[in-house]
LUMKOLKE-134299 format. One record per residue: x, y, z of N, C-alpha, C, CB in turn; residue in three letters; residue number from 1; chain. Coordinates in steps of 0.02 Angstrom, whole numbers. Atoms other than C-alpha are relative to their C-alpha. Glycine has a CB too. Example, Ala and Ser with C-alpha at 12.3 -4.5 7.8 and 13.67 -1.06 7.14 Angstrom:
! residues 2
       nx       ny       nz      cax      cay      caz       cx       cy       cz      cbx      cby      cbz     r     k   c
       45      -59        0      615     -225      390       45       60        0      -50        1       62   ala     1   A
      -42      -59       -3      684      -53      357      -39       55       37       20       23      -71   ser     2   A
! end
This chain:
! residues 245
       nx       ny       nz      cax      cay      caz       cx       cy       cz      cbx      cby      cbz     r     k   c
        1      -16       70     2575    -3556     -141      -83       24      -10       27      -73      -49   met     1   A
       63       -8      -10     2389    -3569     -115      -13       71       25      -23      -51       44   thr     2   A
       12      -70      -39     2385    -3417       12       27       53      -48       42        6       78   tyr     3   A
      -21      -58       44     2487    -3311     -111      -38       17      -61       64      -10      -22   thr     4   A
       47      -13       47     2379    -3344     -260      -75       35       23      -10      -65      -30   asn     5   A
       68      -33      -35     2215    -3303     -157       12       63        9      -23      -29       70   ser     6   A
       -9      -69      -12     2298    -3145      -99        1       43      -57       55       10       34   ser     7   A
       -2      -45       73     2334    -3085     -277      -73        4      -34       54      -40      -62   ala     8   A
       61      -11       21     2164    -3122     -333      -44       46       25      -24      -46        1   val     9   A
       36      -58      -44     2086    -3018     -192       19       66      -19       15       -3       76   ser    10   A
      -31      -76       16     2194    -2877     -240      -37       20      -67       93        2      -13   thr    11   A
       34      -12       74     2136    -2887     -427      -68       26       -3       -4      -65      -40   glu    12   A
       67      -16      -30     1965    -2892     -360      -26       69        5        0      -22       63   thr    13   A
       11      -64      -20     1972    -2748     -276        4       69      -38       36        4       44   lys    14   A
       -8      -46       48     2044    -2654     -403      -50       22      -55       50      -19      -28   val    15   A
       60       -2       54     1918    -2703     -542      -73       33       40      -16      -92      -31   thr    16   A
       61      -24      -40     1778    -2665     -405        5       84        4        0      -37       82   leu    17   A
       -3      -70        3     1847    -2484     -384        0       21      -61       51       26       30   gly    18   A
       17      -24       67     1859    -2456     -565      -72        2      -20       33      -39      -46   ile    19   A
       79       -3        5     1674    -2504     -575      -36       43       22      -28      -44       23   leu    20   A
       41      -50      -52     1619    -2393     -433       12       64      -36       31        3       87   ala    21   A
      -16      -62       33     1699    -2235     -519      -33        2      -55       67       12      -12   val    22   A
       28      -12       75     1640    -2276     -689      -86       -2       30       27      -78      -71   thr    23   A
       58       -5      -10     1468    -2299     -608      -22       65       28      -15      -49       34   ala    24   A
       14      -69      -25     1469    -2137     -514       10       48      -66       56       21       66   leu    25   A
        6      -37       63     1524    -2047     -668      -68       -4      -46       56      -24      -41   ile    26   A
       70        7       42     1376    -2118     -767      -65       29       40      -15      -84      -17   ile    27   A
       52      -14      -40     1259    -2082     -623        5       78       -1        4      -35       69   ile    28   A
       -8      -72      -10     1326    -1905     -605      -23       43      -67       79       15       19   gly    29   A
       26      -39       62     1300    -1863     -798      -73      -18       -7       42      -19      -70   gly    30   A
       69       22        2     1122    -1940     -791      -35       55       36      -13      -73       32   leu    31   A
       41      -50      -52     1080    -1819     -651        7       65      -31       31        3       81   met    32   A
      -15      -77       20     1155    -1677     -731      -41       17      -75       94       12      -11   met    33   A
       37       -4       68     1055    -1713     -907      -67        6       29        9      -66      -55   phe    34   A
       80       -7      -32      890    -1731     -794        8       63       24      -29      -57       66   lys    35   A
        5      -53      -31      931    -1576     -702      -13       52      -66       63       11       48   ser    36   A
        5      -51       63      967    -1475     -870      -62       -7      -49       66       -9      -46   asn    37   A
       52       21       38      824    -1560     -958      -75       14       36       13      -74      -14   gly    38   A
       59       -5      -27      686    -1534     -830        1       86       34       -9      -69       57   ser    39   A
       -8      -71      -30      735    -1343     -791      -60       34      -30       73       41      -19   ser    40   A
       58      -18        4      570    -1243     -789        7       60      -61      -28       19       73   ser    41   A
      -17      -49       55      535    -1131     -950        9       75       39      -67        1      -62   gly    42   A
      -20      -70      -26      531     -973     -829       74       14       19      -40       15       62   thr    43   A
      -93        3      -26      717    -1014     -777       27       26      -55       44      -84       16   asp    44   A
      -47      -37       68      785     -953     -960      -20       69       15      -23      -23      -93   gln    45   A
        9      -74       -1      698     -784     -915       14       28       64      -69       20      -19   tyr    46   A
      -14      -40      -78      765     -753     -748       25       55       10       40      -28       42   ser    47   A
      -50      -56       -3      895     -631     -799      -50       68      -33       80      -22      -54   lys    48   A
       62      -58       17      727     -519     -860      -39       12       51      -50      -18      -54   tyr    49   A
       61        8      -53      628     -552     -705       37       14       77      -40      -89       -5   ile    50   A
      -20      -16      -52      666     -462     -535      -58       -1       56       32       58      -12   gln    51   A
       56        0      -42      547     -503     -397       14        0       79      -39      -58      -20   thr    52   A
        0      -10      -72      538     -484     -200       17       84       11       59      -54       38   gly    53   A
       12      -69      -17      520     -294     -225      -64       29       38        4       31      -58   leu    54   A
       27      -18      -54      433     -186     -112      -30       75      -11       50       -8       54   asn    55   A
       29      -79       22      339      -27     -210      -81        4       29       -1       14     -101   phe    56   A
       81      -18      -12      176       58     -147      -42        5      -69       -7       79       40   ser    57   A
       44       10       57       36       44     -266        0       74      -29      -78      -30       22   lys    58   A
        6      -71       36       24      239     -283       51       15      -36       -8       57       42   asp    59   A
      -47      -19       48      192      237     -340       25      -37      -67       48        6       35   lys    60   A
        8       33       78      170      105     -473      -45       12      -34       -4      -63       -8   val    61   A
       43      -15       43       12      141     -525      -55       45       19      -20      -51      -23   ala    62   A
       44      -61      -31      -59      313     -488      -60       -4      -44       38       83       -3   pro    63   A
       70        0       26     -234      344     -511      -13       48      -61      -48       20       56   ala    64   A
       19      -40       61     -232      469     -652       19      -23      -73       27       64        8   gly    65   A
      -19       48       64     -153      350     -783      -57      -46      -41       52      -55       28   asn    66   A
       50       54       15     -255      253     -909       -9      -55       28        5      -19      -51   pro    67   A
       -4       77      -18     -318       88     -843      -56      -43      -45      -16      -12       88   arg    68   A
       45       53       41     -388      -58     -946      -23      -60       39       40      -29      -61   ile    69   A
       25       56      -53     -494     -184     -852      -21      -50      -54      -68       23       59   val    70   A
       20       65       35     -522     -365     -921      -73       -9       13       41      -65       26   gly    71   A
       86       18        3     -705     -430     -953        5      -77        5      -48       28      -82   thr    72   A
       21       68       -6     -778     -593     -911       51      -38       48       -5      -32      -74   gly    73   A
      -28       42      -45     -707     -740     -814       83      -14      -19      -45      -67        1   lys    74   A
      -72       29       20     -544     -773     -921       -3      -66       -5       56       16       47   gly    75   A
      -12       79       -2     -474     -933     -953       48      -35       60       35      -20      -71   thr    76   A
      -52       32      -49     -354     -945     -806      -43      -35       69       58       66       27   ala    77   A
       39       30      -40     -426    -1059     -666      -21       57       64       39      -67       22   pro    78   A
       21      -55      -61     -521     -946     -520      -25      -67       61      -85       72      -31   arg    79   A
       29       35      -62     -558     -994     -343      -28       56       39       55      -43       44   thr    80   A
       45      -52      -45     -655     -915     -201       58       38       29      -54      -37       64   ala    81   A
      -62      -30      -35     -477     -847     -133       29       48      -65       62      -67       31   ser    82   A
      -25      -47       52     -440     -750     -315       -2       72       19      -38       -8      -63   ser    83   A
       -1      -65      -18     -383     -583     -295       13       51      -56       47        5       50   thr    84   A
       -1      -31       70     -376     -442     -414       79       10       -9      -48       78       -6   pro    85   A
      -54        7       30     -232     -424     -513       14       78      -24       -5      -57      -54   ile    86   A
      -34      -54       33     -130     -266     -553       60        7      -44       12       32       39   glu    87   A
      -62       -6       38       -5     -250     -689        5       71      -34        3      -58      -54   ile    88   A
      -10      -66       35       79      -94     -759       49       -7      -52       22       56       48   ile    89   A
      -36        2       67      150      -76     -932       48       68      -11      -58       -4      -62   glu    90   A
      -42      -54       25      289       47     -969       13      -12      -73       67        4       40   phe    91   A
        4       15       75      285       82    -1147        5       58      -38      -63      -34      -21   met    92   A
       -8      -49       42      329      188    -1298      -32       -8      -58       60       10      -11   asp    93   A
       37       12       65      219      213    -1442       48       -1      -68      -57       60       -8   tyr    94   A
      -64       26       40      386      217    -1553       44      -56       -4       37       35        7   glu    95   A
      -44       78      -14      453       55    -1491      -32      -51      -37       -1      -31       82   cys    96   A
       31       50       42      430      -74    -1606      -16      -55       47       44      -24      -60   pro    97   A
       27       45      -38      434     -205    -1475      -69        2       39       44       -9       38   ala    98   A
       67       -8      -21      294     -134    -1398      -57        0      -36       -3       47       25   cys    99   A
       63       16       57      190     -135    -1556        6      -79        2       15       34      -93   ala   100   A
        6       66       28      234     -318    -1589        0      -50       56       57      -14      -50   thr   101   A
       -1       54      -61      258     -394    -1409      -44       33       67       89      -16       26   asn   102   A
       25      -17      -66      197     -282    -1269      -81       16       -9       44       65       30   gly   103   A
       70      -12        0       26     -244    -1340      -37      -69      -14      -18       55      -54   glu   104   A
       20       67       13       12     -427    -1390      -14      -40       79       64      -35      -47   val   105   A
       -4       33      -76       56     -479    -1196      -60       31       29       74       19       49   ile   106   A
       50      -29      -39      -66     -356    -1134      -77      -32      -21        6       80      -12   thr   107   A
       56       26       22     -205     -427    -1239      -18      -70       18        1        7      -64   gln   108   A
        0       67      -21     -160     -606    -1197      -16       -7       76       66      -31      -18   gln   109   A
        7        9      -70     -154     -572    -1010      -75       12       20       48       47       38   leu   110   A
       62      -23       -7     -329     -475    -1016      -51      -70      -18       -9       68      -51   leu   111   A
       48       80       20     -406     -642    -1100        8      -42       48       23      -48      -70   ala   112   A
      -14       73      -47     -320     -762     -977      -32       25       56       87      -29       19   thr   113   A
       12        2      -67     -360     -673     -819      -78       54        9       77       30       43   tyr   114   A
       72      -28        2     -529     -578     -858       -6       67       44      -55      -57       28   gly   115   A
       11      -64      -30     -602     -447     -749       27        1       69      -72       17        0   asp   116   A
      -45       -1      -63     -478     -493     -608       57       50      -15       32      -77       19   arg   117   A
      -77      -26       19     -335     -404     -695      -30       83      -30       51      -65      -79   leu   118   A
       -8      -72       10     -314     -202     -715       71        7      -25      -14       43       66   thr   119   A
      -69      -17       23     -174     -143     -823       -8       70       -8       26      -36      -66   ile   120   A
        6      -79        4     -121       34     -808       67       13      -43       -1       44       84   thr   121   A
      -55      -31       43      -17      115     -941       41       56       22      -27       21      -57   arg   122   A
      -30      -53       -8      121      225     -920       60       -6      -51       14       11       71   arg   123   A
      -28      -20       67      232      311    -1053       79       -2       45      -36       89      -44   ile   124   A
      -70       -7      -11      425      289    -1045       38       18      -66       27      -65       30   tyr   125   A
      -36       -8       56      482      379    -1201       70        4      -22      -18       39      -15   pro   126   A
      -81        2       12      650      316    -1240       15       21      -66       34      -73        7   val   127   A
      -23      -33       80      637      373    -1431       -1       68       -6      -47      -19      -60   his   128   A
       -9      -63        1      641      540    -1372      -71       56      -13       52        3      -51   gly   129   A
       55      -53        5      534      703    -1411      -61      -19      -52       35       70      -26   glu   130   A
       40       10       54      436      640    -1569      -56      -48       36       41      -31      -68   gly   131   A
       35       68      -24      379      480    -1465      -41       46       53       57      -73       37   ser   132   A
       38      -36      -59      311      605    -1324      -47       38      -40       45       49       51   ile   133   A
       51      -30       25      215      708    -1449      -64      -46      -20       27       35      -55   glu   134   A
       47       45       29      135      550    -1514      -40      -17       75       41      -71      -45   val   135   A
       33        2      -69       93      504    -1328      -55       41       21       44       15       44   ala   136   A
       41      -49      -22       14      663    -1289      -64        3      -43       37       64        0   arg   137   A
       70        3       43     -104      648    -1435      -37      -58        7       10        6      -76   met   138   A
       36       59      -16     -154      478    -1389      -45       -1       62       46      -51        5   val   139   A
       24       -8      -77     -172      519    -1200      -62       56      -13       72       34       61   leu   140   A
       51      -59       16     -282      676    -1255      -65      -35      -28       33       57      -59   ala   141   A
       61       19       18     -411      571    -1336      -42      -21       56        5      -48      -45   ala   142   A
       39       12      -66     -464      527    -1157      -51       52        6       47        2       66   gln   143   A
       39      -62        0     -549      699    -1161      -52      -16      -45       38       65      -20   ser   144   A
       69       29       34     -674      623    -1286      -34      -40       19        2      -25      -50   val   145   A
       33       53      -52     -701      459    -1212       46      -49      -16      -82      -26       -8   ser   146   A
      -53       61       -6     -619      304    -1167       -7      -42      -59      -11      -48       67   lys   147   A
       -5       34       65     -668      220    -1330       43       31      -44      -60       -5      -31   glu   148   A
      -38      -30       41     -596      356    -1429       74      -11       16      -18       65        0   ala   149   A
      -71        4      -27     -435      335    -1327       23      -75      -26        4       10       92   tyr   150   A
      -20       74        4     -427      147    -1341       -9      -13      -81      -54      -54       52   glu   151   A
      -17        5       80     -459      153    -1547       69       42      -10      -66       36      -52   lys   152   A
      -64      -26       33     -317      278    -1563       54      -31       35        9       80        1   leu   153   A
      -54       25      -19     -204      197    -1449        9      -80      -55       -8       -7       88   his   154   A
      -21       54       25     -218       24    -1542       11       25      -83      -53      -61       17   thr   155   A
      -20      -18       67     -217      110    -1717       63       40       -7      -53       35      -30   gln   156   A
      -62      -42       -6      -61      209    -1667       53      -63       -1        4       53       74   val   157   A
      -58       52      -13       27       40    -1626       -1      -45      -79      -22      -59       81   tyr   158   A
       14       42       53      -57      -50    -1773       43       33      -74      -89       -4       -7   thr   159   A
      -33      -38       62       12       77    -1905       71       13        5      -32       68      -11   thr   160   A
      -57      -32      -14      180      113    -1815       59       -3      -45       17      -20       57   gln   161   A
      -54        3       51      286       35    -1954        5       56      -57       -7      -64      -33   ser   162   A
       31      -43       48      199      158    -2080       29       72       24      -85       -6        1   thr   163   A
      -10      -67      -19      219      330    -1972       72        5       37      -60       23       47   trp   164   A
      -64       -1      -37      376      288    -1869       67       40      -51       18      -89       20   ala   165   A
      -53      -18       44      499      319    -2014       -6       75      -19       -2      -45      -62   pro   166   A
       14      -62       53      423      485    -2082       22       51       54      -89       12      -36   leu   167   A
      -10      -58      -28      483      654    -2049      -53       37       44       17       36      -48   gly   168   A
       65      -33      -42      371      784    -1934      -48       17      -38       12       63       40   lys   169   A
       59      -26       48      278      855    -2083      -49      -49      -23       27       30      -62   thr   170   A
       39       52       30      244      693    -2166      -40      -50       67       58      -45      -51   glu   171   A
       33       39      -65      197      614    -1982      -56       41        1       44       -3       79   arg   172   A
       70      -32      -27       78      753    -1948      -52      -14      -57        6       90       15   thr   173   A
       52        5       43       -8      732    -2116      -44      -76        6       33       13      -71   gly   174   A
       14       67      -20      -18      541    -2079      -51        0       52       60      -33       24   phe   175   A
       51        5      -56     -102      569    -1907      -53       51       -4       34        8       68   phe   176   A
       53      -28       23     -215      690    -1970      -65      -32      -33       23       37      -37   lys   177   A
       39       50       23     -293      568    -2081      -13      -59       38       22      -17      -52   lys   178   A
       16       44      -35     -283      440    -1960      -61       12       55       57      -18       23   leu   179   A
       54      -14      -60     -379      526    -1820      -68       20      -35       27       68       56   thr   180   A
       50      -18       44     -503      598    -1954      -42      -67      -11       32       31      -68   ala   181   A
       45       67       22     -551      416    -2006      -22      -30       77       54      -69      -53   asp   182   A
       37       31      -62     -586      383    -1818      -49       51       27       53      -20       59   leu   183   A
       54      -51      -24     -693      534    -1803       22       52       48      -57      -35       33   gly   184   A
      -36      -45      -49     -565      636    -1704       33       56      -30       50      -36       36   leu   185   A
      -38      -62       33     -492      805    -1744       62       -4       21      -25       70       17   asn   186   A
      -63        4      -16     -310      806    -1744       26       66       38       37      -15      -61   tyr   187   A
      -26      -63      -38     -269      986    -1697      -28        5       63      -14       64      -34   asp   188   A
       43       -7      -70     -407      976    -1548       61      -39       40      -93      -46        3   met   189   A
      -32       32      -40     -298      831    -1486       74       17       15       -9      -56      -20   leu   190   A
      -69      -27      -14     -131      906    -1503       -3       55       52       33       28      -66   val   191   A
       -2      -46      -49     -183     1065    -1409      -24      -26       65      -36       54      -21   ala   192   A
       14       37      -71     -265      965    -1274       63      -46       40      -64      -55      -16   glu   193   A
      -62       40      -23     -106      849    -1264       52       42       34       34      -35      -59   gly   194   A
      -45      -37      -20       -8     1001    -1223      -11       28       78        4       50      -50   lys   195   A
        9      -11      -72      -96     1027    -1066       26      -27       61      -50       -6        8   lys   196   A
      -29       27      -35      -18     1009     -912      -18      -68       37       10       42       29   pro   197   A
       25       64      -25     -121      866     -860       48      -61      -27      -78      -10      -26   thr   198   A
      -25       57       30      -39      748     -986       84       10       -7      -40      -10      -73   tyr   199   A
      -68      -18       -3      141      839     -998       20      -41       75       10       90       -3   ala   200   A
      -14        8      -75      131      816     -803        7      -76        7      -62       31       51   gly   201   A
        4       63      -27       81      625     -813       61      -27      -43      -76      -39       -7   gln   202   A
      -65       20       31      238      591     -944       46        8       24       14       20      -47   ile   203   A
      -57      -14      -42      354      679     -833        9      -54       59       -9       72       29   asp   204   A
        4       48      -60      292      572     -678       18      -73      -15      -73        0       27   ala   205   A
      -17       73       19      288      409     -780       77       -9       -9      -37      -21      -68   asp   206   A
      -75       12       24      479      442     -842       35        1       72       34       67      -57   lys   207   A
      -32      -12      -68      529      491     -646       -1      -71       30      -42       57       49   ala   208   A
        7       64      -15      439      331     -592       40      -65      -29      -58       -5      -11   ala   209   A
      -52       48       35      530      218     -720       75       -4       29        8       23      -73   ala   210   A
      -62       -3      -33      697      278     -651        7      -25       65       19       59        4   ala   211   A
       20       19      -78      642      249     -458      -18      -75      -17      -73       51       40   glu   212   A
       13       76       -4      574       62     -513       55      -36      -46      -80      -19      -28   leu   213   A
      -45       39       40      714       19     -618       -7      -18      -55       12      -46       20   gly   214   A
       26       11       78      631       21     -784       59       19      -42      -68       50      -24   ile   215   A
      -68      -19       52      782       20     -922      -36      -13      -73       82      -62       13   arg   216   A
       24       10       78      676      -29    -1083      -74       -2       -7       28      -70      -33   ala   217   A
       77       10       -9      506      -46    -1148       -4      -49      -68      -54       82       -2   thr   218   A
       44      -19      -62      402     -127    -1145       30      -48       55      -89      -12      -13   pro   219   A
      -18       32      -62      425     -172     -966      -68        0       47       64       39       34   ser   220   A
       65        1      -36      298     -224     -832        5       -1       73      -39      -56      -21   phe   221   A
        4       19      -70      264     -219     -648      -64      -48       19       -1       65       41   met   222   A
       49       35      -24      167     -351     -563      -16       29       77       20      -74       -4   ile   223   A
      -13      -33      -75       98     -259     -402       43       46       13       19      -41       45   gly   224   A
      -51      -41      -19      237     -182     -315       60      -45        2      -15       36       65   gly   225   A
      -40       46      -32      336     -341     -299       51      -26      -59      -47      -59       33   his   226   A
      -35       34       54      398     -403     -476       -1       51      -62      -37      -72      -18   thr   227   A
      -23      -31       73      478     -315     -634       31      -46      -50       54       55       10   arg   228   A
      -14       49       61      489     -403     -797        2       49      -51      -58      -62      -18   ile   229   A
      -15      -42       51      580     -324     -930        9      -38      -60       57       39       14   thr   230   A
        1       25       53      550     -349    -1102      -80      -44      -31       60      -39       10   gly   231   A
       61       27       16      399     -442    -1204       12      -85        2      -24       30      -76   gly   232   A
       -2       65      -14      416     -615    -1123      -68      -36       -1       31       -7       60   leu   233   A
       73       28        7      282     -747    -1145      -33       -4       58       -4      -64      -27   pro   234   A
       42       -1      -55      127     -743    -1039       14      -48       42      -64       -3      -15   val   235   A
       -2       31      -58      166     -896     -951       66        7       42      -15      -65      -14   asp   236   A
      -51      -36      -53      327     -810     -870      -28       38       42       50       42      -27   ala   237   A
       24      -41      -46      201     -696     -792      -29      -38       64      -48       41      -34   phe   238   A
       64       45      -53       90     -841     -708       25       -2       76      -10      -96      -25   ala   239   A
      -14       19      -70      194     -891     -550        6       78       39       78      -52        4   gln   240   A
      -24      -66      -39      234     -700     -506      -83       37       13       65       59      -58   tyr   241   A
       80      -22      -14       35     -663     -536      -28      -29       65      -53      -27      -63   ile   242   A
       28       45      -56       -4     -787     -414       17       31       72       32      -76       -5   asp   243   A
      -25      -39      -58      102     -681     -288      -47       64       23       73       27      -21   lys   244   A
       26      -66       -8       -3     -531     -311      -53        4       62      -33       21      -67   asn   245   A
! end
């Protein structure tokens, strides 16, 4: 009897220990899953908008003739002796609301963060059609006056986008005549200048490059020739890819 009872107790103990072991594994597995989800980096949630490991030449990504904006000062990002120049390319459309509200904000934040290490090349990808192309030609033509004139017009066109974008062609023309006059520029001269092959050719080249680089929306950014970012993501999402530049 003593032997039989001892055997029975041993079996019950094994079953109990087995149940406890399975329960422990379930709890540990749940904790690990929770920890994994909770510790995912902020960049992971944007991964579907980012493609890296690309290999495009600088001439293809950032041709010499396009407008270039260079940061000033040291910026706020840490600098080391090995800090290298940074090249970011923005594909933009003056009639694109996200470019005005997100893309332009991002470029200014990047310039403030990386200072004179950063050069941003602007390229036109007119997804909104012919009206957008006409505005782009007008803005680009301001470069023939001065870099300052171009920058002021670029900024004001984005700042006032919600006002002029819904207008018809006649009303839009009147709006831009006043806007350019307020900046000390001549609208008719800019329109005539913008029709020259220099600007039309640049926009055509930008559109072709967008297709080759896999650009599908505005704003979109290329970091060097290796990373494409689609959409107005937070500046933090750029950081780890800029370090690869």
